[in-house]
C-alpha positions, -999 to +999 in steps of 0.1 A: +635-592-628+642-629-627+673-630-606+656-642-574+652-606-562+620-599-544+601-571-563+592-552-531+629-551-520+639-540-555+613-512-554+624-501-519+660-500-530+651-479-561+631-456-538+661-450-515+684-444-545+660-419-560+658-401-526+695-398-523+699-386-559+671-360-554+688-347-523+721-343-541+707-327-573+685-302-554+714-293-531+736-287-561+709-266-578+705-245-546+742-239-543+754-235-579+723-224-599+702-204-575+731-193-554+717-198-519+745-191-495+727-203-463+736-238-455+704-242-434+681-231-462+699-254-487+696-283-462+659-277-456+650-274-493+671-304-502+657-326-475+622-314-482+625-324-519+641-358-509+614-366-484+587-356-509+601-380-535+603-408-509+567-402-498+553-400-534+572-432-543+559-449-511+523-440-518+526-452-554+541-485-542+513-489-516+486-483-542+502-508-566+505-534-539+469-529-528+457-532-564+476-564-569+458-581-540 
């Protein structure tokens, strides 16, 4: 990026932001679109989606980092 920001820190910050956004979007979809009334089910589905995005992003970052070495 050129602003003195370490690329790995930038990637991790983006990963965390995408995780939070995924959680919120999936939670809203469960509540408003699908109409799931159970808070526990909504929580489990939302957290599952957020963790999945986090893990997928971490694996991609690890592969890119390994390839660069």
